[in-house]
VOLUMTOR-836564 format. One record per residue: x, y, z of N, C-alpha, C, CB in turn. Coordinates in pm, whole numbers, padded with zeros to 5 digits, always signed. Glycine has a CB too. Example, Ala and Ser with C-alpha at 12.3 -4.5 7.8 and 13.67 -1.06 7.14 Angstrom:
BEGIN
+01319-00569+00780+01230-00450+00780+01320-00330+00780+01131-00447+00905 +01285-00225+00708+01367-00106+00714+01290+00003+00787+01408-00060+00572 
END
This chain:
BEGIN
+09873+08869+15598+10019+08874+15617+10083+08863+15479+10070+08758+15713 +10180+08947+15452+10246+08945+15324+10333+08821+15312+10329+09072+15303 +10345+08768+15189+10426+08649+15167+10521+08678+15052+10337+08525+15137 +10630+08608+15053+10729+08628+14946+10777+08492+14900+10848+08716+14994 +10814+08484+14775+10867+08358+14717+11008+08388+14668+10775+08303+14599 +11100+08309+14713+11238+08332+14673+11294+08201+14617+11324+08384+14793 +11404+08209+14547+11467+08092+14490+11616+08092+14528+11449+08089+14335 +11671+07978+14538+11814+07969+14567+11891+08021+14447+11856+07823+14601 +12016+08070+14475+12099+08121+14365+12111+08018+14255+12239+08160+14415 +12091+08065+14130+12103+07976+14014+11979+07892+13989+12222+07886+14032 +11878+07903+14072+11757+07823+14054+11640+07917+14024+11727+07736+14181 +11538+07863+13957+11417+07935+13930+11310+07899+14030+11369+07909+13790 +11228+07997+14069+11124+07970+14167+11018+07879+14106+11060+08102+14216 +10992+07891+13974+10894+07805+13907+10959+07733+13794+10775+07884+13856 +10895+07620+13754+10947+07541+13643+10877+07574+13512+10932+07394+13673 +10830+07698+13500+10766+07742+13376+10869+07771+13269+10681+07866+13401 +10821+07811+13150+10913+07835+13037+10999+07960+13061+10834+07850+12905 +11121+07954+13010+11204+08074+13014+11151+08172+12909+11356+08039+12987 +11198+08298+12923+11153+08399+12826+11191+08358+12684+11212+08536+12860 +11093+08365+12593+11118+08327+12454+11099+08182+12427+11255+08366+12417 +11077+08098+12530+11057+07956+12509+10907+07929+12502+11123+07873+12622 +10864+07832+12419+10722+07789+12418+10695+07713+12546+10689+07700+12291 +10571+07720+12594+10534+07651+12719+10537+07502+12700+10395+07694+12766 +10506+07452+12578+10504+07309+12555+10564+07278+12421+10362+07255+12563 +10606+07153+12402+10659+07108+12275+10559+07129+12163+10700+06961+12282 +10430+07104+12194+10326+07121+12091+10320+07266+12043+10187+07079+12145 +10337+07360+12139+10336+07501+12099+10454+07534+12014+10333+07590+12221 +10569+07470+12038+10687+07494+11956+10662+07448+11816+10809+07425+12014 +10602+07329+11801+10569+07280+11666+10471+07370+11596+10514+07141+11671 +10372+07421+11674+10270+07510+11618+10337+07638+11563+10164+07546+11726 +10433+07690+11639+10505+07813+11598+10580+07788+11468+10604+07860+11710 +10648+07673+11457+10719+07639+11338+10627+07624+11218+10796+07515+11359 +10510+07559+11237+10413+07541+11128+10362+07677+11080+10294+07451+11174 +10334+07765+11176+10283+07898+11143+10384+07976+11059+10249+07975+11271 +10511+07967+11098+10616+08037+11025+10625+07985+10881+10751+08021+11096 +10616+07852+10866+10620+07792+10732+10503+07837+10648+10622+07641+10741 +10383+07838+10709+10265+07879+10632+10276+08025+10592+10137+07857+10714 +10328+08110+10682+10341+08252+10655+10438+08273+10538+10389+08327+10782 +10548+08198+10538+10647+08207+10431+10588+08164+10297+10769+08123+10464 +10510+08055+10298+10447+08009+10173+10347+08111+10122+10378+07873+10195 +10267+08166+10214+10168+08267+10173+10236+08389+10113+10082+08309+10292 +10347+08430+10174+10419+08544+10122+10474+08514+09984+10531+08584+10217 +10523+08393+09964+10578+08353+09833+10469+08354+09726+10642+08212+09842 +10348+08304+09765+10237+08304+09669+10198+08447+09634+10116+08229+09726 +10199+08537+09731+10164+08676+09702+10267+08739+09613+10149+08756+09830 +10394+08707+09631+10500+08762+09547+10485+08711+09404+10638+08725+09603 +10453+08581+09386+10434+08525+09255+10316+08591+09183+10414+08376+09265 +10205+08611+09259+10087+08673+09201+10116+08818+09163+09968+08666+09299 +10192+08889+09247+10228+09027+09216+10318+09033+09092+10299+09091+09336 +10411+08938+09080+10499+08934+08962+10418+08912+08837+10605+08824+08977 +10318+08822+08843+10233+08795+08726+10154+08919+08687+10136+08680+08756 +10100+08990+08786+10025+09113+08758+10118+09218+08699+09957+09167+08887 +10240+09227+08752+10335+09325+08701+10372+09296+08557+10462+09328+08788 +10387+09166+08523+10420+09128+08385+10307+09171+08291+10443+08973+08375 +10182+09149+08329+10070+09191+08247+10067+09345+08233+09938+09139+08307 +10100+09409+08344+10105+09555+08348+10205+09610+08247+10141+09604+08488 +10325+09551+08244+10430+09595+08150+10387+09566+08007+10565+09524+08182 +10324+09449+07981+10282+09416+07845+10178+09513+07792+10227+09276+07841 +10086+09556+07881+09985+09653+07838+10050+09784+07797+09881+09677+07949 +10146+09829+07877+10212+09956+07844+10286+09946+07714+10309+09997+07953 +10354+09832+07690+10431+09815+07566+10342+09820+07444+10509+09684+07568 +10223+09756+07450+10137+09746+07333+10052+09868+07313+10049+09626+07344 +09985+09915+07417+09885+10022+07401+09945+10160+07401+09782+10013+07511 +10045+10186+07488+10094+10321+07501+10155+10373+07369+10197+10326+07612 +10247+10302+07302+10298+10354+07178+10190+10365+07069+10410+10268+07130 +10098+10269+07065+09990+10272+06967+09905+10396+06989+09902+10144+06975 +09877+10427+07113+09799+10545+07146+09867+10673+07101+09774+10551+07293 +09998+10678+07120+10072+10797+07078+10064+10819+06928+10217+10786+07120 +10078+10711+06851+10079+10727+06706+09940+10761+06653+10131+10600+06640 +09836+10708+06713+09702+10738+06663+09663+10881+06698+09599+10639+06720 +09715+10933+06811+09689+11075+06845+09761+11165+06748+09734+11106+06989 +09879+11126+06706+09955+11205+06610+09874+11227+06486+10086+11138+06575 +09788+11130+06453+09710+11139+06329+09627+11266+06326+09619+11017+06314 +09583+11311+06441+09499+11430+06446+09570+11551+06389+09457+11458+06590 +09693+11575+06440+09765+11692+06390+09818+11669+06250+09879+11727+06482 +09854+11543+06220+09906+11512+06088+09798+11534+05980+09957+11365+06085 +09677+11487+06010+09567+11508+05915+09538+11658+05902+09440+11430+05960 +09543+11728+06013+09517+11870+06012+09616+11942+05921+09523+11925+06154 +09736+11892+05916+09840+11953+05830+09853+11885+05696+09975+11950+05900 +09755+11794+05663+09748+11730+05534+09872+11643+05504+09732+11835+05428 +09923+11575+05607+10035+11486+05589+09990+11344+05618+10154+11525+05679 +10024+11253+05535+09981+11114+05548+10074+11043+05649+09981+11041+05408 +10012+10991+05758+10093+10916+05858+10003+10811+05924+10154+11012+05967 +09974+10706+05852+09889+10602+05906+09959+10528+06018+09847+10505+05797 +09877+10476+06111+09930+10399+06223+09979+10261+06174+09821+10382+06332 +10091+10214+06224+10148+10087+06184+10186+10006+06306+10270+10109+06093 +10212+09875+06285+10263+09796+06392+10403+09847+06427+10264+09646+06355 +10445+09826+06551+10568+09888+06598+10655+09787+06674+10535+10008+06687 +10782+09824+06683+10873+09758+06776+10912+09858+06881+10999+09702+06704 +10961+09811+06997+10983+09903+07104+11083+09847+07204+10853+09936+07171 +11125+09934+07295+11216+09895+07406+11193+09984+07524+11366+09903+07363 +11205+09927+07646+11193+10008+07765+11327+10064+07805+11134+09928+07879 +11327+10182+07872+11451+10244+07914+11426+10311+08048+11504+10344+07808 +11510+10283+08148+11506+10345+08278+11369+10338+08343+11549+10487+08267 +11332+10219+08381+11205+10194+08449+11231+10141+08589+11118+10094+08368 +11171+10204+08690+11179+10154+08825+11037+10107+08862+11234+10263+08924 +11028+09992+08930+10897+09935+08966+10889+09922+09116+10874+09796+08899 +10770+09950+09172+10735+09928+09309+10628+09819+09311+10685+10060+09378 +10668+09697+09352+10575+09585+09338+10454+09597+09428+10645+09457+09366 +10470+09667+09545+10362+09670+09640+10234+09728+09578+10403+09751+09763 +10249+09842+09507+10132+09903+09445+10139+09902+09291+10117+10046+09495 +10234+09822+09240+10248+09808+09093+10257+09944+09026+10130+09729+09033 +10348+10027+09081+10373+10157+09022+10504+10156+08946+10374+10266+09129 +10499+10209+08824+10620+10216+08739+10660+10360+08733+10595+10157+08594 +10778+10391+08787+10826+10528+08790+10903+10564+08663+10915+10548+08912 +10876+10682+08612+10949+10736+08496+10957+10636+08379+11091+10777+08538 +10847+10577+08336+10855+10486+08221+10894+10561+08095+10722+10414+08199 +10975+10499+08013+11020+10559+07888+11026+10451+07782+11158+10628+07903 +10956+10474+07672+10953+10376+07563+11007+10439+07437+10810+10322+07540 +11092+10365+07370+11149+10408+07241+11113+10303+07138+11305+10427+07250 +11089+10347+07015+11060+10251+06910+11065+10314+06772+10924+10188+06933 +11051+10227+06672+11047+10272+06533+10940+10190+06463+11187+10256+06462 +10852+10259+06386+10748+10184+06318+10798+10130+06184+10625+10270+06297 +10710+10065+06109+10751+10000+05984+10799+10102+05880+10635+09918+05926 +10755+10224+05892+10797+10326+05797+10925+10397+05839+10688+10427+05778 +10984+10349+05951+11109+10408+05997+11094+10535+06077+11195+10436+05882 +10972+10558+06130+10946+10678+06209+10974+10651+06356+10800+10726+06189 +11075+10715+06416+11105+10688+06558+11008+10766+06650+11254+10728+06589 +10986+10709+06767+10901+10773+06865+10957+10748+07008+10755+10721+06853 +10917+10836+07098+10949+10819+07239+10827+10856+07320+11071+10906+07281 +10792+10771+07416+10677+10798+07504+10726+10793+07648+10561+10694+07480 +10692+10896+07726+10733+10903+07865+10614+10940+07953+10846+11004+07883 +10629+10917+08084+10530+10960+08182+10600+10975+08315+10412+10859+08192 +10543+11055+08404+10598+11066+08538+10594+10929+08608+10518+11172+08620 +10477+10867+08599+10466+10729+08647+10337+10668+08594+10469+10723+08802 +10336+10536+08597+10220+10456+08552+10179+10366+08665+10253+10372+08422 +10051+10353+08689+10005+10273+08802+09886+10186+08763+09966+10363+08921 +09889+10061+08809+09779+09968+08781+09674+09980+08891+09832+09822+08770 +09548+09991+08849+09441+10002+08945+09425+09868+09021+09308+10042+08873 +09410+09877+09151+09401+09755+09229+09283+09670+09189+09391+09787+09375 +09308+09542+09169+09204+09448+09132+09166+09450+08984+09083+09474+09214 +09234+09531+08904+09205+09542+08761+09333+09527+08682+09136+09675+08728 +09362+09405+08643+09485+09377+08570+09485+09440+08432+09504+09228+08559 +09366+09475+08380+09356+09528+08243+09345+09680+08239+09236+09466+08174 +09372+09748+08352+09352+09891+08360+09479+09958+08416+09228+09924+08448 +09533+10053+08342+09656+10122+08379+09636+10272+08365+09776+10074+08292 +09679+10348+08463+09670+10492+08459+09810+10554+08445+09598+10544+08584 +09827+10646+08350+09954+10715+08330+09936+10862+08363+10004+10697+08185 +10037+10918+08428+10029+11056+08474+10135+11139+08402+10047+11065+08627 +10090+11257+08353+10176+11349+08279+10254+11276+08167+10275+11418+08377 +10176+11217+08079+10239+11143+07966+10269+11236+07850+10147+11029+07918 +10374+11202+07780+10416+11278+07662+10473+11182+07556+10521+11387+07700 +10437+11208+07432+10486+11128+07321+10548+11221+07217+10373+11042+07258 +10665+11183+07169+10735+11259+07062+10758+11166+06945+10872+11319+07112 +10716+11211+06829+10724+11129+06710+10788+11211+06596+10583+11077+06669 +10883+11150+06527+10943+11214+06410+10887+11145+06285+11101+11206+06414 +10816+11221+06202+10752+11164+06083+10854+11143+05972+10638+11254+06035 +10809+11073+05869+10901+11031+05764+10963+11151+05690+10828+10942+05666 +10890+11260+05681+10942+11378+05612+11026+11466+05704+10829+11460+05555 +11050+11419+05829+11133+11493+05923+11057+11578+06020+11228+11577+05850 +10922+11591+06001+10845+11674+06090+10840+11610+06230+10703+11697+06035 +10855+11692+06334+10850+11645+06470+10715+11683+06531+10968+11704+06553 +10650+11585+06597+10519+11608+06658+10528+11564+06803+10404+11531+06582 +10473+11646+06893+10472+11617+07037+10330+11618+07088+10558+11719+07115 +10297+11518+07169+10164+11506+07230+10179+11496+07380+10087+11383+07176 +10104+11573+07457+10111+11563+07602+09970+11564+07661+10195+11680+07660 +09955+11496+07774+09825+11490+07842+09849+11473+07991+09737+11374+07786 +09766+11535+08072+09782+11526+08218+09761+11388+08273+09689+11618+08284 +09668+11312+08210+09635+11181+08260+09584+11093+08145+09530+11191+08372 +09626+10970+08145+09578+10874+08044+09538+10745+08112+09686+10847+07938 +09421+10694+08079+09372+10567+08139+09359+10463+08027+09233+10588+08214 +09444+10362+08035+09445+10254+07936+09357+10139+07984+09591+10203+07911 +09261+10101+07905+09176+09985+07932+09199+09883+07822+09026+10024+07940 +09281+09780+07853+09315+09682+07749+09198+09592+07713+09430+09596+07795 +09101+09574+07804+08984+09491+07776+08896+09560+07673+08904+09463+07905 +08875+09691+07689+08793+09767+07593+08875+09821+07479+08722+09881+07662 +09008+09812+07488+09098+09868+07388+09075+10018+07368+09080+09795+07255 +09074+10090+07481+09054+10235+07477+09162+10306+07561+08912+10271+07527 +09183+10431+07526+09270+10518+07605+09192+10649+07628+09409+10544+07530 +09165+10681+07752+09092+10803+07787+09191+10908+07835+08984+10775+07897 +09197+11021+07769+09289+11128+07802+09212+11243+07866+09365+11175+07677 +09266+11296+07975+09205+11411+08043+09316+11508+08083+09122+11365+08168 +09273+11626+08131+09371+11728+08165+09401+11812+08043+09499+11666+08220 +09512+11880+08048+09554+11964+07934+09616+11874+07827+09655+12076+07979 +09544+11860+07716+09592+11776+07605+09640+11870+07495+09479+11678+07553 +09766+11856+07458+09826+11940+07354+09894+11856+07251+09925+12040+07413 +09868+11887+07123+09936+11823+07011+10006+11934+06935+09836+11742+06918 +10137+11923+06921+10219+12031+06865+10312+11978+06758+10300+12100+06975 +10319+12050+06644+10409+12019+06535+10511+12131+06519+10331+11997+06406 +10634+12093+06486+10737+12196+06468+10716+12278+06344+10873+12133+06462 +10614+12245+06267+10582+12326+06148+10469+12425+06175+10542+12235+06031 +10435+12439+06300+10340+12546+06336+10198+12500+06355+10342+12651+06233 +10171+12370+06353+10034+12321+06374+10015+12276+06520+10003+12203+06277 +09899+12310+06575+09876+12277+06716+09728+12250+06739+09926+12390+06809 +09698+12157+06830+09560+12132+06873+09559+12125+07024+09502+12000+06811 +09453+12181+07082+09436+12181+07231+09297+12143+07268+09469+12319+07290 +09283+12057+07368+09151+12023+07423+09173+11968+07564+09076+11917+07332 +09066+11931+07632+09080+11884+07771+09033+11741+07793+09004+11975+07864 +08980+11676+07690+08933+11539+07703+08929+11472+07565+08791+11536+07770 +08973+11347+07559+08968+11273+07433+08963+11124+07462+09090+11308+07345 +08890+11052+07378+08879+10905+07391+08939+10844+07264+08728+10857+07412 +09042+10760+07282+09102+10690+07172+09050+10548+07172+09254+10694+07181 +08985+10508+07062+08931+10372+07049+09020+10297+06949+08779+10374+07003 +09103+10208+07003+09195+10135+06915+09124+10037+06825+09297+10063+06996 +09009+09988+06871+08936+09886+06796+08886+09937+06661+08820+09836+06877 +08828+10058+06659+08776+10110+06533+08859+10227+06478+08633+10154+06552 +08973+10257+06543+09060+10359+06490+09000+10499+06496+09094+10327+06350 +08926+10529+06601+08863+10659+06615+08914+10733+06739+08710+10644+06621 +08921+10864+06729+08945+10951+06842+08830+11050+06848+09084+11023+06831 +08777+11074+06968+08663+11167+06979+08676+11244+07110+08526+11090+06972 +08613+11361+07111+08608+11444+07230+08486+11531+07228+08733+11530+07243 +08431+11560+07347+08311+11643+07355+08339+11771+07435+08194+11565+07419 +08463+11810+07446+08505+11933+07513+08554+12033+07408+08617+11905+07619 +08551+12161+07443+08601+12259+07346+08742+12226+07294+08602+12398+07409 +08761+12244+07166+08887+12209+07100+08927+12323+07008+08874+12075+07020 +09054+12346+06998+09104+12451+06911+09224+12400+06835+09141+12576+06991 +09225+12423+06704+09336+12388+06619+09385+12511+06544+09296+12278+06522 +09514+12524+06531+09565+12639+06458+09689+12601+06381+09595+12755+06553 +09713+12677+06277+09828+12654+06190+09858+12778+06108+09803+12534+06098 +09951+12769+06018+09993+12885+05940+09877+12949+05863+10103+12846+05843 +09775+12871+05827+09666+12925+05744+09545+12971+05825+09620+12820+05644 +09545+12955+05958+09433+13002+06035+09404+12925+06162+09315+12999+05952 +09287+12949+06217+09245+12889+06343+09105+12828+06328+09247+12996+06457 +09084+12714+06388+08952+12653+06385+08916+12610+06528+08949+12531+06286 +08791+12639+06570+08745+12608+06704+08614+12532+06693+08728+12736+06788 +08588+12450+06795+08464+12373+06802+08439+12327+06943+08467+12254+06708 +08319+12270+06964+08285+12216+07097+08305+12065+07105+08140+12250+07131 +08365+12009+07003+08392+11866+06998+08463+11830+06870+08264+11786+07012 +08508+11707+06860+08579+11666+06739+08578+11512+06728+08725+11720+06739 +08601+11464+06609+08625+11322+06584+08741+11311+06486+08497+11252+06528 +08817+11204+06503+08924+11172+06409+08902+11031+06358+09065+11187+06476 +08887+11016+06227+08871+10885+06164+09007+10844+06107+08760+10889+06053 +09067+10742+06172+09199+10698+06129+09199+10646+05984+09251+10590+06224 +09102+10563+05949+09101+10500+05817+09084+10606+05706+08988+10396+05810 +08994+10702+05732+08972+10806+05633+09071+10920+05647+08830+10859+05643 +09150+10921+05752+09244+11030+05781+09170+11165+05777+09362+11030+05679 +09062+11173+05855+08976+11287+05851+08950+11338+05993+08844+11253+05780 +08971+11467+06016+08938+11532+06140+08813+11618+06119+09057+11618+06191 +08712+11599+06205+08587+11674+06195+08566+11749+06324+08467+11581+06165 +08548+11882+06315+08514+11964+06431+08362+11980+06435+08586+12104+06424 +08304+11974+06555+08161+11977+06570+08119+12080+06676+08109+11839+06607 +07991+12121+06664+07933+12209+06764+07983+12350+06764+07954+12154+06894 +07913+12441+06702+07952+12585+06702+08090+12608+06646+07947+12640+06843 +08117+12552+06530+08251+12561+06471+08277+12704+06420+08267+12459+06355 +08391+12754+06453+08438+12887+06407+08571+12872+06337+08450+12988+06526 +08581+12935+06219+08705+12924+06141+08756+13064+06106+08682+12840+06012 +08882+13085+06131+08947+13211+06093+09059+13180+05994+09003+13288+06219 +09047+13237+05876+09146+13210+05771+09245+13324+05765+09079+13188+05634 +09371+13289+05767+09478+13387+05756+09552+13367+05624+09576+13376+05876 +09524+13450+05528+09590+13429+05394+09740+13452+05405+09530+13527+05286 +09813+13378+05325+09961+13397+05326+09997+13534+05270+10032+13285+05243 +10105+13589+05315+10144+13722+05262+10178+13716+05116+10263+13778+05338 +10139+13822+05043+10170+13827+04899+10318+13858+04878+10081+13933+04828 +10372+13786+04782+10510+13814+04749+10520+13933+04656+10575+13693+04686 +10608+14019+04688+10625+14135+04603+10692+14099+04470+10706+14240+04675 +10634+14153+04364+10693+14127+04232+10828+14193+04220+10601+14178+04121 +10918+14122+04157+11050+14179+04135+11050+14275+04019+11151+14070+04111 
END
């Protein structure tokens, strides 16, 4: 036989908890404790993320401009212009950060070295590798440097990986170094070692300027000696300057 349970108007059929109420006082306290613990855990995560982000910014400030200037040395040496790397000052401009994945959108750095040479370094974005506070990847990075004699040099790379622990910058993709005086170098991979002031690559490289073209299957740049060496099947084409007609 079917049965039904009804309640008088304004009364509940059972004395159980109303919707949204804890069944017991102990459960209410448990809910409050859980909320407090969750809030504290979230605060700790935010503090940890902020600390990681601070290290992330510091790495970009120190290594990124230094990397740009040491890369410039390659084209500067190629054009026989002295431009040693120096300590630098810098400032950030128009940086947006996403704390969740520690991504920095449109980073832009401006600075002037001890010799008064201004530089600008930009990238589409920079991202810290998860679990590696000392490792930052930059995408579509470009550096512009104005040398003391007024020459402008631009460096671009599809991807740059900064390792502050090893003090290295690994560049991949289309790497171009261009001078407004007609000097240019192109390659697809390069390793910048800040510790010993060396740049090296084992991929085909081509350099050209007003006096000719040089090609190789690799290269090294010695910062201290200001020397660029092309290696592996080196080919050189010399283009003599045009003779001036006698008056």
